[in-house]
mmJSON file of the N, C-alpha and C atoms, coordinates in Angstrom:
{"data_MODEL":{"atom_site":{
"group_PDB":["ATOM","ATOM","ATOM","ATOM","ATOM","ATOM","ATOM","ATOM","ATOM","ATOM","ATOM","ATOM","ATOM","ATOM","ATOM","ATOM","ATOM","ATOM","ATOM","ATOM","ATOM","ATOM","ATOM","ATOM","ATOM","ATOM","ATOM","ATOM","ATOM","ATOM","ATOM","ATOM","ATOM","ATOM","ATOM","ATOM","ATOM","ATOM","ATOM","ATOM","ATOM","ATOM","ATOM","ATOM","ATOM","ATOM","ATOM","ATOM","ATOM","ATOM","ATOM","ATOM","ATOM","ATOM","ATOM","ATOM","ATOM","ATOM","ATOM","ATOM","ATOM","ATOM","ATOM","ATOM","ATOM","ATOM","ATOM","ATOM","ATOM","ATOM","ATOM","ATOM","ATOM","ATOM","ATOM","ATOM","ATOM","ATOM","ATOM","ATOM","ATOM","ATOM","ATOM","ATOM","ATOM","ATOM","ATOM","ATOM","ATOM","ATOM","ATOM","ATOM","ATOM","ATOM","ATOM","ATOM","ATOM","ATOM","ATOM","ATOM","ATOM","ATOM","ATOM","ATOM","ATOM","ATOM","ATOM","ATOM","ATOM","ATOM","ATOM","ATOM","ATOM","ATOM","ATOM","ATOM","ATOM","ATOM","ATOM","ATOM","ATOM","ATOM","ATOM","ATOM","ATOM","ATOM","ATOM","ATOM","ATOM","ATOM","ATOM","ATOM","ATOM","ATOM","ATOM","ATOM","ATOM","ATOM","ATOM","ATOM","ATOM","ATOM","ATOM","ATOM","ATOM","ATOM","ATOM","ATOM","ATOM","ATOM","ATOM","ATOM","ATOM","ATOM","ATOM","ATOM","ATOM","ATOM","ATOM","ATOM","ATOM","ATOM","ATOM","ATOM","ATOM","ATOM","ATOM","ATOM","ATOM","ATOM","ATOM","ATOM","ATOM","ATOM","ATOM","ATOM","ATOM","ATOM","ATOM","ATOM","ATOM","ATOM","ATOM","ATOM","ATOM","ATOM","ATOM","ATOM","ATOM","ATOM","ATOM","ATOM"],
"id":[1,2,3,4,5,6,7,8,9,10,11,12,13,14,15,16,17,18,19,20,21,22,23,24,25,26,27,28,29,30,31,32,33,34,35,36,37,38,39,40,41,42,43,44,45,46,47,48,49,50,51,52,53,54,55,56,57,58,59,60,61,62,63,64,65,66,67,68,69,70,71,72,73,74,75,76,77,78,79,80,81,82,83,84,85,86,87,88,89,90,91,92,93,94,95,96,97,98,99,100,101,102,103,104,105,106,107,108,109,110,111,112,113,114,115,116,117,118,119,120,121,122,123,124,125,126,127,128,129,130,131,132,133,134,135,136,137,138,139,140,141,142,143,144,145,146,147,148,149,150,151,152,153,154,155,156,157,158,159,160,161,162,163,164,165,166,167,168,169,170,171,172,173,174,175,176,177,178,179,180,181,182,183,184,185,186,187,188,189,190,191,192],
"type_symbol":["N","C","C","N","C","C","N","C","C","N","C","C","N","C","C","N","C","C","N","C","C","N","C","C","N","C","C","N","C","C","N","C","C","N","C","C","N","C","C","N","C","C","N","C","C","N","C","C","N","C","C","N","C","C","N","C","C","N","C","C","N","C","C","N","C","C","N","C","C","N","C","C","N","C","C","N","C","C","N","C","C","N","C","C","N","C","C","N","C","C","N","C","C","N","C","C","N","C","C","N","C","C","N","C","C","N","C","C","N","C","C","N","C","C","N","C","C","N","C","C","N","C","C","N","C","C","N","C","C","N","C","C","N","C","C","N","C","C","N","C","C","N","C","C","N","C","C","N","C","C","N","C","C","N","C","C","N","C","C","N","C","C","N","C","C","N","C","C","N","C","C","N","C","C","N","C","C","N","C","C","N","C","C","N","C","C","N","C","C","N","C","C"],
"label_atom_id":["N","CA","C","N","CA","C","N","CA","C","N","CA","C","N","CA","C","N","CA","C","N","CA","C","N","CA","C","N","CA","C","N","CA","C","N","CA","C","N","CA","C","N","CA","C","N","CA","C","N","CA","C","N","CA","C","N","CA","C","N","CA","C","N","CA","C","N","CA","C","N","CA","C","N","CA","C","N","CA","C","N","CA","C","N","CA","C","N","CA","C","N","CA","C","N","CA","C","N","CA","C","N","CA","C","N","CA","C","N","CA","C","N","CA","C","N","CA","C","N","CA","C","N","CA","C","N","CA","C","N","CA","C","N","CA","C","N","CA","C","N","CA","C","N","CA","C","N","CA","C","N","CA","C","N","CA","C","N","CA","C","N","CA","C","N","CA","C","N","CA","C","N","CA","C","N","CA","C","N","CA","C","N","CA","C","N","CA","C","N","CA","C","N","CA","C","N","CA","C","N","CA","C","N","CA","C","N","CA","C","N","CA","C","N","CA","C","N","CA","C","N","CA","C"],
"label_alt_id":[null,null,null,null,null,null,null,null,null,null,null,null,null,null,null,null,null,null,null,null,null,null,null,null,null,null,null,null,null,null,null,null,null,null,null,null,null,null,null,null,null,null,null,null,null,null,null,null,null,null,null,null,null,null,null,null,null,null,null,null,null,null,null,null,null,null,null,null,null,null,null,null,null,null,null,null,null,null,null,null,null,null,null,null,null,null,null,null,null,null,null,null,null,null,null,null,null,null,null,null,null,null,null,null,null,null,null,null,null,null,null,null,null,null,null,null,null,null,null,null,null,null,null,null,null,null,null,null,null,null,null,null,null,null,null,null,null,null,null,null,null,null,null,null,null,null,null,null,null,null,null,null,null,null,null,null,null,null,null,null,null,null,null,null,null,null,null,null,null,null,null,null,null,null,null,null,null,null,null,null,null,null,null,null,null,null,null,null,null,null,null,null],
"label_comp_id":["MET","MET","MET","ASP","ASP","ASP","SER","SER","SER","ASN","ASN","ASN","SER","SER","SER","ALA","ALA","ALA","SER","SER","SER","PHE","PHE","PHE","ASN","ASN","ASN","ALA","ALA","ALA","GLY","GLY","GLY","GLN","GLN","GLN","ALA","ALA","ALA","LYS","LYS","LYS","GLY","GLY","GLY","GLN","GLN","GLN","THR","THR","THR","GLU","GLU","GLU","GLU","GLU","GLU","LYS","LYS","LYS","ALA","ALA","ALA","SER","SER","SER","ASN","ASN","ASN","MET","MET","MET","MET","MET","MET","ASP","ASP","ASP","LYS","LYS","LYS","ALA","ALA","ALA","SER","SER","SER","ASN","ASN","ASN","ALA","ALA","ALA","ALA","ALA","ALA","GLN","GLN","GLN","SER","SER","SER","ALA","ALA","ALA","LYS","LYS","LYS","GLU","GLU","GLU","SER","SER","SER","VAL","VAL","VAL","GLN","GLN","GLN","GLU","GLU","GLU","THR","THR","THR","GLY","GLY","GLY","GLN","GLN","GLN","GLN","GLN","GLN","MET","MET","MET","GLN","GLN","GLN","ALA","ALA","ALA","LYS","LYS","LYS","ALA","ALA","ALA","GLN","GLN","GLN","GLY","GLY","GLY","ALA","ALA","ALA","VAL","VAL","VAL","ASP","ASP","ASP","ALA","ALA","ALA","VAL","VAL","VAL","LYS","LYS","LYS","ASP","ASP","ASP","SER","SER","SER","THR","THR","THR","ASN","ASN","ASN","LYS","LYS","LYS","SER","SER","SER"],
"label_asym_id":["A","A","A","A","A","A","A","A","A","A","A","A","A","A","A","A","A","A","A","A","A","A","A","A","A","A","A","A","A","A","A","A","A","A","A","A","A","A","A","A","A","A","A","A","A","A","A","A","A","A","A","A","A","A","A","A","A","A","A","A","A","A","A","A","A","A","A","A","A","A","A","A","A","A","A","A","A","A","A","A","A","A","A","A","A","A","A","A","A","A","A","A","A","A","A","A","A","A","A","A","A","A","A","A","A","A","A","A","A","A","A","A","A","A","A","A","A","A","A","A","A","A","A","A","A","A","A","A","A","A","A","A","A","A","A","A","A","A","A","A","A","A","A","A","A","A","A","A","A","A","A","A","A","A","A","A","A","A","A","A","A","A","A","A","A","A","A","A","A","A","A","A","A","A","A","A","A","A","A","A","A","A","A","A","A","A","A","A","A","A","A","A"],
"label_entity_id":["1","1","1","1","1","1","1","1","1","1","1","1","1","1","1","1","1","1","1","1","1","1","1","1","1","1","1","1","1","1","1","1","1","1","1","1","1","1","1","1","1","1","1","1","1","1","1","1","1","1","1","1","1","1","1","1","1","1","1","1","1","1","1","1","1","1","1","1","1","1","1","1","1","1","1","1","1","1","1","1","1","1","1","1","1","1","1","1","1","1","1","1","1","1","1","1","1","1","1","1","1","1","1","1","1","1","1","1","1","1","1","1","1","1","1","1","1","1","1","1","1","1","1","1","1","1","1","1","1","1","1","1","1","1","1","1","1","1","1","1","1","1","1","1","1","1","1","1","1","1","1","1","1","1","1","1","1","1","1","1","1","1","1","1","1","1","1","1","1","1","1","1","1","1","1","1","1","1","1","1","1","1","1","1","1","1","1","1","1","1","1","1"],
"label_seq_id":[1,1,1,2,2,2,3,3,3,4,4,4,5,5,5,6,6,6,7,7,7,8,8,8,9,9,9,10,10,10,11,11,11,12,12,12,13,13,13,14,14,14,15,15,15,16,16,16,17,17,17,18,18,18,19,19,19,20,20,20,21,21,21,22,22,22,23,23,23,24,24,24,25,25,25,26,26,26,27,27,27,28,28,28,29,29,29,30,30,30,31,31,31,32,32,32,33,33,33,34,34,34,35,35,35,36,36,36,37,37,37,38,38,38,39,39,39,40,40,40,41,41,41,42,42,42,43,43,43,44,44,44,45,45,45,46,46,46,47,47,47,48,48,48,49,49,49,50,50,50,51,51,51,52,52,52,53,53,53,54,54,54,55,55,55,56,56,56,57,57,57,58,58,58,59,59,59,60,60,60,61,61,61,62,62,62,63,63,63,64,64,64],
"pdbx_PDB_ins_code":[null,null,null,null,null,null,null,null,null,null,null,null,null,null,null,null,null,null,null,null,null,null,null,null,null,null,null,null,null,null,null,null,null,null,null,null,null,null,null,null,null,null,null,null,null,null,null,null,null,null,null,null,null,null,null,null,null,null,null,null,null,null,null,null,null,null,null,null,null,null,null,null,null,null,null,null,null,null,null,null,null,null,null,null,null,null,null,null,null,null,null,null,null,null,null,null,null,null,null,null,null,null,null,null,null,null,null,null,null,null,null,null,null,null,null,null,null,null,null,null,null,null,null,null,null,null,null,null,null,null,null,null,null,null,null,null,null,null,null,null,null,null,null,null,null,null,null,null,null,null,null,null,null,null,null,null,null,null,null,null,null,null,null,null,null,null,null,null,null,null,null,null,null,null,null,null,null,null,null,null,null,null,null,null,null,null,null,null,null,null,null,null],
"Cartn_x":[4.016,3.301,2.515,2.699,2.023,0.603,-0.223,-1.536,-1.722,-0.804,-0.874,-0.763,0.227,0.365,-0.797,-1.281,-2.436,-3.653,-3.912,-5.099,-4.83,-3.564,-3.26,-3.569,-3.045,-3.282,-4.712,-5.493,-6.976,-7.588,-7.113,-7.674,-7.409,-6.185,-5.787,-6.563,-6.753,-7.597,-8.988,-9.603,-10.955,-11.031,-9.976,-10.018,-9.919,-9.106,-9.05,-10.322,-10.946,-12.242,-13.207,-13.321,-14.33,-14.025,-12.806,-12.355,-12.875,-12.653,-13.054,-14.522,-15.302,-16.736,-17.288,-16.55,-16.957,-16.695,-15.625,-15.22,-16.319,-16.671,-17.612,-19.09,-19.301,-20.638,-20.611,-19.414,-19.304,-19.494,-18.843,-18.915,-20.348,-20.958,-22.472,-23.277,-23.063,-23.823,-23.662,-22.34,-22.037,-22.692,-22.702,-23.175,-24.844,-25.417,-26.842,-27.189,-26.359,-26.597,-26.543,-25.495,-25.339,-26.447,-26.826,-28.016,-29.298,-29.481,-30.625,-30.578,-29.496,-29.329,-29.532,-29.012,-29.208,-30.702,-31.303,-32.762,-33.522,-33.221,-33.875,-33.533,-32.379,-32.088,-32.799,-32.898,-33.656,-35.203,-35.675,-37.039,-37.307,-36.328,-36.45,-36.4,-35.494,-35.345,-36.664,-37.199,-38.427,-39.535,-39.639,-40.726,-40.491,-39.244,-39.013,-39.445,-39.195,-39.555,-41.026,-41.683,-43.144,-43.736,-43.167,-43.712,-43.483,-42.359,-42.09,-43.125,-43.427,-44.404,-45.805,-46.173,-47.463,-47.398,-46.373,-46.374,-46.404,-45.612,-45.789,-47.088,-47.871,-49.224,-50.102,-49.876,-50.682,-50.408,-49.174,-48.752,-49.484,-49.411,-50.112,-51.581,-52.296,-53.644,-54.064,-53.265,-53.473,-53.465,-52.535,-52.243,-53.413,-54.087,-55.121,-56.414],
"Cartn_y":[40.869,41.831,42.662,44.04,44.831,45.185,45.78,46.025,47.017,47.864,48.93,48.318,47.388,46.734,45.765,45.139,44.218,45.012,46.12,46.949,47.534,47.833,48.328,47.164,45.964,44.854,44.551,44.648,44.359,45.374,46.652,47.788,47.557,47.091,46.932,45.729,44.647,43.524,43.963,44.772,45.218,46.164,46.985,47.774,46.979,45.948,45.084,44.298,43.938,43.183,44.097,45.306,46.294,46.593,46.754,47.075,45.831,44.669,43.369,43.414,43.674,43.634,44.699,45.904,46.883,46.499,45.979,45.541,44.474,43.532,42.556,43.155,44.145,44.838,45.552,46.184,46.905,45.823,44.721,43.672,43.176,42.97,42.435,43.473,44.774,45.793,45.976,45.844,45.819,44.636,43.441,42.285,42.378,43.056,43.237,44.275,45.286,46.31,45.668,44.919,44.32,43.263,42.525,41.67,42.35,43.488,44.296,44.848,45.209,45.755,44.701,43.457,42.429,41.926,42.08,41.741,42.715,43.964,45.048,44.838,44.535,44.306,43.201,42.036,40.88,41.257,42.019,42.503,43.303,44.253,45.042,44.248,43.203,42.282,41.46,41.052,40.228,41.132,42.387,43.34,43.608,43.752,44.001,42.809,41.629,40.34,40.227,40.442,40.401,41.394,42.641,43.688,43.213,42.622,42.039,41.007,40.146,39.075,39.665,40.676,41.372,41.944,42.667,43.307,42.231,41.047,40.035,39.51,39.359,38.832,39.888,41.182,42.207,42.149,42.064,41.987,40.866,39.679,38.473,38.567,39.27,39.359,40.403,41.421,42.438,41.932,41.054,40.48,39.589,38.928,37.914,38.703],
"Cartn_z":[61.536,60.745,61.727,61.734,62.648,62.16,63.019,62.74,61.57,61.426,60.423,58.974,58.831,57.507,57.256,58.363,58.169,57.716,58.249,57.796,56.324,56.137,54.729,53.74,53.992,53.08,52.934,54.036,53.939,53.03,53.134,52.373,50.866,50.668,49.229,48.717,49.459,48.95,48.59,49.588,49.388,48.078,47.883,46.721,45.361,45.497,44.251,43.978,45.113,44.969,44.37,44.876,44.357,42.843,42.553,41.06,40.227,40.621,39.874,39.728,40.774,40.79,39.853,39.838,38.905,37.496,37.216,35.784,35.351,36.257,35.963,35.673,36.392,36.168,34.854,34.509,33.107,31.994,32.192,31.145,31.068,32.16,32.143,31.497,31.742,31.19,29.661,29.254,27.798,27.137,27.724,27.172,27.098,28.137,27.988,26.975,26.797,25.824,24.456,24.062,22.76,22.517,23.563,23.334,23.008,23.761,23.361,21.94,21.543,20.12,19.095,19.391,18.377,18.371,19.488,19.497,18.69,18.861,18.127,16.601,16.236,14.839,14.253,15.105,14.593,14.368,15.323,15.284,13.898,13.675,12.443,11.191,11.166,10.086,9.822,10.896,10.813,10.358,10.784,10.251,8.805,8.293,6.934,6.13,6.597,5.928,5.83,6.966,6.992,6.052,6.0,5.112,3.653,3.367,2.02,1.654,2.597,2.331,2.061,2.828,2.638,1.249,0.9,-0.433,-1.573,-1.372,-2.402,-2.557,-1.478,-1.496,-2.292,-1.935,-2.553,-4.047,-4.436,-5.902,-6.51,-5.96,-6.614,-6.631,-5.718,-5.736,-6.781,-6.979,-7.943,-9.371,-9.573,-10.981,-11.41,-10.533,-11.011,-11.355],
"occupancy":[1.0,1.0,1.0,1.0,1.0,1.0,1.0,1.0,1.0,1.0,1.0,1.0,1.0,1.0,1.0,1.0,1.0,1.0,1.0,1.0,1.0,1.0,1.0,1.0,1.0,1.0,1.0,1.0,1.0,1.0,1.0,1.0,1.0,1.0,1.0,1.0,1.0,1.0,1.0,1.0,1.0,1.0,1.0,1.0,1.0,1.0,1.0,1.0,1.0,1.0,1.0,1.0,1.0,1.0,1.0,1.0,1.0,1.0,1.0,1.0,1.0,1.0,1.0,1.0,1.0,1.0,1.0,1.0,1.0,1.0,1.0,1.0,1.0,1.0,1.0,1.0,1.0,1.0,1.0,1.0,1.0,1.0,1.0,1.0,1.0,1.0,1.0,1.0,1.0,1.0,1.0,1.0,1.0,1.0,1.0,1.0,1.0,1.0,1.0,1.0,1.0,1.0,1.0,1.0,1.0,1.0,1.0,1.0,1.0,1.0,1.0,1.0,1.0,1.0,1.0,1.0,1.0,1.0,1.0,1.0,1.0,1.0,1.0,1.0,1.0,1.0,1.0,1.0,1.0,1.0,1.0,1.0,1.0,1.0,1.0,1.0,1.0,1.0,1.0,1.0,1.0,1.0,1.0,1.0,1.0,1.0,1.0,1.0,1.0,1.0,1.0,1.0,1.0,1.0,1.0,1.0,1.0,1.0,1.0,1.0,1.0,1.0,1.0,1.0,1.0,1.0,1.0,1.0,1.0,1.0,1.0,1.0,1.0,1.0,1.0,1.0,1.0,1.0,1.0,1.0,1.0,1.0,1.0,1.0,1.0,1.0,1.0,1.0,1.0,1.0,1.0,1.0],
"B_iso_or_equiv":[0.0,0.0,0.0,0.0,0.0,0.0,0.0,0.0,0.0,0.0,0.0,0.0,0.0,0.0,0.0,0.0,0.0,0.0,0.0,0.0,0.0,0.0,0.0,0.0,0.0,0.0,0.0,0.0,0.0,0.0,0.0,0.0,0.0,0.0,0.0,0.0,0.0,0.0,0.0,0.0,0.0,0.0,0.0,0.0,0.0,0.0,0.0,0.0,0.0,0.0,0.0,0.0,0.0,0.0,0.0,0.0,0.0,0.0,0.0,0.0,0.0,0.0,0.0,0.0,0.0,0.0,0.0,0.0,0.0,0.0,0.0,0.0,0.0,0.0,0.0,0.0,0.0,0.0,0.0,0.0,0.0,0.0,0.0,0.0,0.0,0.0,0.0,0.0,0.0,0.0,0.0,0.0,0.0,0.0,0.0,0.0,0.0,0.0,0.0,0.0,0.0,0.0,0.0,0.0,0.0,0.0,0.0,0.0,0.0,0.0,0.0,0.0,0.0,0.0,0.0,0.0,0.0,0.0,0.0,0.0,0.0,0.0,0.0,0.0,0.0,0.0,0.0,0.0,0.0,0.0,0.0,0.0,0.0,0.0,0.0,0.0,0.0,0.0,0.0,0.0,0.0,0.0,0.0,0.0,0.0,0.0,0.0,0.0,0.0,0.0,0.0,0.0,0.0,0.0,0.0,0.0,0.0,0.0,0.0,0.0,0.0,0.0,0.0,0.0,0.0,0.0,0.0,0.0,0.0,0.0,0.0,0.0,0.0,0.0,0.0,0.0,0.0,0.0,0.0,0.0,0.0,0.0,0.0,0.0,0.0,0.0,0.0,0.0,0.0,0.0,0.0,0.0],
"pdbx_formal_charge":[null,null,null,null,null,null,null,null,null,null,null,null,null,null,null,null,null,null,null,null,null,null,null,null,null,null,null,null,null,null,null,null,null,null,null,null,null,null,null,null,null,null,null,null,null,null,null,null,null,null,null,null,null,null,null,null,null,null,null,null,null,null,null,null,null,null,null,null,null,null,null,null,null,null,null,null,null,null,null,null,null,null,null,null,null,null,null,null,null,null,null,null,null,null,null,null,null,null,null,null,null,null,null,null,null,null,null,null,null,null,null,null,null,null,null,null,null,null,null,null,null,null,null,null,null,null,null,null,null,null,null,null,null,null,null,null,null,null,null,null,null,null,null,null,null,null,null,null,null,null,null,null,null,null,null,null,null,null,null,null,null,null,null,null,null,null,null,null,null,null,null,null,null,null,null,null,null,null,null,null,null,null,null,null,null,null,null,null,null,null,null,null],
"auth_seq_id":[1,1,1,2,2,2,3,3,3,4,4,4,5,5,5,6,6,6,7,7,7,8,8,8,9,9,9,10,10,10,11,11,11,12,12,12,13,13,13,14,14,14,15,15,15,16,16,16,17,17,17,18,18,18,19,19,19,20,20,20,21,21,21,22,22,22,23,23,23,24,24,24,25,25,25,26,26,26,27,27,27,28,28,28,29,29,29,30,30,30,31,31,31,32,32,32,33,33,33,34,34,34,35,35,35,36,36,36,37,37,37,38,38,38,39,39,39,40,40,40,41,41,41,42,42,42,43,43,43,44,44,44,45,45,45,46,46,46,47,47,47,48,48,48,49,49,49,50,50,50,51,51,51,52,52,52,53,53,53,54,54,54,55,55,55,56,56,56,57,57,57,58,58,58,59,59,59,60,60,60,61,61,61,62,62,62,63,63,63,64,64,64],
"auth_comp_id":["MET","MET","MET","ASP","ASP","ASP","SER","SER","SER","ASN","ASN","ASN","SER","SER","SER","ALA","ALA","ALA","SER","SER","SER","PHE","PHE","PHE","ASN","ASN","ASN","ALA","ALA","ALA","GLY","GLY","GLY","GLN","GLN","GLN","ALA","ALA","ALA","LYS","LYS","LYS","GLY","GLY","GLY","GLN","GLN","GLN","THR","THR","THR","GLU","GLU","GLU","GLU","GLU","GLU","LYS","LYS","LYS","ALA","ALA","ALA","SER","SER","SER","ASN","ASN","ASN","MET","MET","MET","MET","MET","MET","ASP","ASP","ASP","LYS","LYS","LYS","ALA","ALA","ALA","SER","SER","SER","ASN","ASN","ASN","ALA","ALA","ALA","ALA","ALA","ALA","GLN","GLN","GLN","SER","SER","SER","ALA","ALA","ALA","LYS","LYS","LYS","GLU","GLU","GLU","SER","SER","SER","VAL","VAL","VAL","GLN","GLN","GLN","GLU","GLU","GLU","THR","THR","THR","GLY","GLY","GLY","GLN","GLN","GLN","GLN","GLN","GLN","MET","MET","MET","GLN","GLN","GLN","ALA","ALA","ALA","LYS","LYS","LYS","ALA","ALA","ALA","GLN","GLN","GLN","GLY","GLY","GLY","ALA","ALA","ALA","VAL","VAL","VAL","ASP","ASP","ASP","ALA","ALA","ALA","VAL","VAL","VAL","LYS","LYS","LYS","ASP","ASP","ASP","SER","SER","SER","THR","THR","THR","ASN","ASN","ASN","LYS","LYS","LYS","SER","SER","SER"],
"auth_asym_id":["A","A","A","A","A","A","A","A","A","A","A","A","A","A","A","A","A","A","A","A","A","A","A","A","A","A","A","A","A","A","A","A","A","A","A","A","A","A","A","A","A","A","A","A","A","A","A","A","A","A","A","A","A","A","A","A","A","A","A","A","A","A","A","A","A","A","A","A","A","A","A","A","A","A","A","A","A","A","A","A","A","A","A","A","A","A","A","A","A","A","A","A","A","A","A","A","A","A","A","A","A","A","A","A","A","A","A","A","A","A","A","A","A","A","A","A","A","A","A","A","A","A","A","A","A","A","A","A","A","A","A","A","A","A","A","A","A","A","A","A","A","A","A","A","A","A","A","A","A","A","A","A","A","A","A","A","A","A","A","A","A","A","A","A","A","A","A","A","A","A","A","A","A","A","A","A","A","A","A","A","A","A","A","A","A","A","A","A","A","A","A","A"],
"auth_atom_id":["N","CA","C","N","CA","C","N","CA","C","N","CA","C","N","CA","C","N","CA","C","N","CA","C","N","CA","C","N","CA","C","N","CA","C","N","CA","C","N","CA","C","N","CA","C","N","CA","C","N","CA","C","N","CA","C","N","CA","C","N","CA","C","N","CA","C","N","CA","C","N","CA","C","N","CA","C","N","CA","C","N","CA","C","N","CA","C","N","CA","C","N","CA","C","N","CA","C","N","CA","C","N","CA","C","N","CA","C","N","CA","C","N","CA","C","N","CA","C","N","CA","C","N","CA","C","N","CA","C","N","CA","C","N","CA","C","N","CA","C","N","CA","C","N","CA","C","N","CA","C","N","CA","C","N","CA","C","N","CA","C","N","CA","C","N","CA","C","N","CA","C","N","CA","C","N","CA","C","N","CA","C","N","CA","C","N","CA","C","N","CA","C","N","CA","C","N","CA","C","N","CA","C","N","CA","C","N","CA","C","N","CA","C","N","CA","C","N","CA","C","N","CA","C"],
"pdbx_PDB_model_num":[1,1,1,1,1,1,1,1,1,1,1,1,1,1,1,1,1,1,1,1,1,1,1,1,1,1,1,1,1,1,1,1,1,1,1,1,1,1,1,1,1,1,1,1,1,1,1,1,1,1,1,1,1,1,1,1,1,1,1,1,1,1,1,1,1,1,1,1,1,1,1,1,1,1,1,1,1,1,1,1,1,1,1,1,1,1,1,1,1,1,1,1,1,1,1,1,1,1,1,1,1,1,1,1,1,1,1,1,1,1,1,1,1,1,1,1,1,1,1,1,1,1,1,1,1,1,1,1,1,1,1,1,1,1,1,1,1,1,1,1,1,1,1,1,1,1,1,1,1,1,1,1,1,1,1,1,1,1,1,1,1,1,1,1,1,1,1,1,1,1,1,1,1,1,1,1,1,1,1,1,1,1,1,1,1,1,1,1,1,1,1,1]
}}}
């Protein structure tokens, strides 16, 4: 194996490693984004439930 093909192979390996790292970063970023969205959804659902509970209490106090 001459030095040219050795450096070519090293360059190819480096390129593949960078591509894999980039794909992993994309996946991590997507996972973080979907986690953030599900947390926001959960927060909104909890807010709606809390508001419903407040309304239910208001209704019951108004009736008595």
